[in-house]
N, C-alpha and C positions, 0 to 999 in steps of 0.2 A: 504494500500500500504506500509506504513511504517513497519508494522509487517512482510509482505512478504519479503521486502528488508532485514530486520534484519535476518529473517530465512534463506534466501539465502546466506547472508554473513556468518552466523554461519556455514552453511553446507559447503561452499567453504573453510572456515578456517579449519574445521575438516579434510577435505581431504588433504589440503596442509601441515598441521601440522604432518601428518604421516611421511613425508619425505621432509621437507622444503629445505634441501640442494640439492635435486634432482629436484626441481621445481623453479628455480630462476625467471623465467618470471611470474609465478603465484604469487610468493611472491611480486614482483613489482606491479602486478595488484591489489592484496589485499591491499597493502599500499595506493594506490590511492582511493580504495573504502572505506577504513577506514576513510579517511579524509572527504569523501563526504557523507557517509551513517551512520556513527556512531559518532555523535558529542560528546556524553558523554564518551565513552570508547575507541574511535578509536586510540588515541595516545598510551594508555596503551596496546592495542591489537597489535599495530605496534611494540612497544618495545618488547613484548613477541615473536612475529613472527620473528623479526630480530635477537634477541638473539638465538632463536632456529636455524635459518638459519646459523648464524655465528659459532655456535657450530660445525656445519658440514663443513663449508667453511670459516675458520678464515682469509684467505688471501684476501677475496673479499672486497677491499677497498671501492668500490661504495656502497655496503650495509653497511659497517662500518660507512661511512659518513652519510648514511640515518639514522642509529641508533643514531649517535651524534645529528643530526637534530631533531629526535623524542624526545630525552631527553631534548633538548633545548625547544622544543614546550611544553613539560610537565613541564617546569620550573626547571628542574634538571641541574643546571649549572655545578656542579662538574662532573657528569658523561658525560655530553656533552663535557666539556673541555677535560677530560681525553681521550675520544675516538677521538676527533678532533686532538689531539696531536699524537695519535697513527697513524692516517692517514698521518699526516705531517712527522712523523719520520719513516714511513715504508721504508724498504730498496728499493732502485731503482730496478724495475723489468728489466729483460733482454729486449733487443730491441724486441718490438712487438707492436701490437695495444694497449694492456693493458698498456705498458710503456708510450705510448703517452697519454692515458687517465689519467694516474697517475699524469701527469703534471697539468691537469685541476682539478683533485680531490684535489691535494694539494692547489691549488688556492682557491677552494671552502671551504676546511677545514680551511684555514687561514681566509677567510672571515667570516665563522661561528665563529671561535675563537674570531675575533674582536667583533662580535655581542654579544657573551657571556660576554666578558669583559666589553663591553659598558653597558649591562644590569646590571652587578654587580656594575658598577659605578653609574648608575641611581638609583638603589635600595639600595645602601650601606648607612651606617651610616655617618653622617657628619664628624666624626673624621677619617673616612677611605677614604674620598674623594681624598686626595692628593696621597695616595698610589695607590688607584684604578685608578686614572687618569694616573699615571706613567705606570701602567700595560697596559692601553689602548694605550698609546703612544708607548710602546714597541711593542705591537701587531700590531700597524699601521706600524711600521718600517718593521716588518716581512712581513706584507701584501705587502708593497712596493717591497720587493725582489721578491715575487711571481707574482707581476704585472709588472715585469721588470722596476720598478721605473717610470711607466707611470702615472703621476699625473692627467692626463686627462681621465683615465679609469673610467667608471661610478662607479665601486666599490670604487676606491680611492676618487673620488669626494664626494660620500655619506659618507664615513668614515671621511674625512676631515671636511665636513660640520657638522657632529655630534660632532666631537671634538671641533670645533669652538663654537658650542652651549654650550657644557659642560664648556668651558672656558669663556663663556658669551661674546664672540666676535660675536655679532649678525649680524653685517654688513658683516663680512667675511663669516659667515655661509650662509647668504642670497645670496651672490655672488656665492658661491660654489653650492648651491642648484639650482640657476638659470642656471648655466652652465650645471648641471646635467640634468635639464629639457630640455634645448636647445639641448643636445646630445641625448635626447629621453630615458633617464634612469628613473628608479623609485625612488621615495623618500623613 
């Protein structure tokens, strides 16, 4: 079964890679299958597919954010950060359904940027901790703007809890995480 699934995934990928920009729905479907069916190379395949798609449709912020997330999953914080910032800094689209979606995409890009900076903080050298924490705190401020300064938003509670953990304020972290769980959010 595993071989048949891999073969089917390879076949679907070969079809979509002929014109990825012309098949956005199929690209999205393949991204889901990569995560579920190809544990070894799925992230790399997703990055390749998304780069090919974006070469044809560079203004698709949704797919650009998916690329940033794929780079983050691959452990490539630099590319993930660069692309998340591109989504945040993209010019506002004219009034349309996509302009409404852009609001949500910016929020998601900022949330991903926080995750990137938090990972850098966690994995950084001890002599870099202070500078890395300052970057995390700046990113949290930016996240607040995209969350309309709603400190009760699950994304804000999770970020604040993680910051409290990094600052070794464990009681505060526990309170924030309990609040997040009470509101039904994920840790």
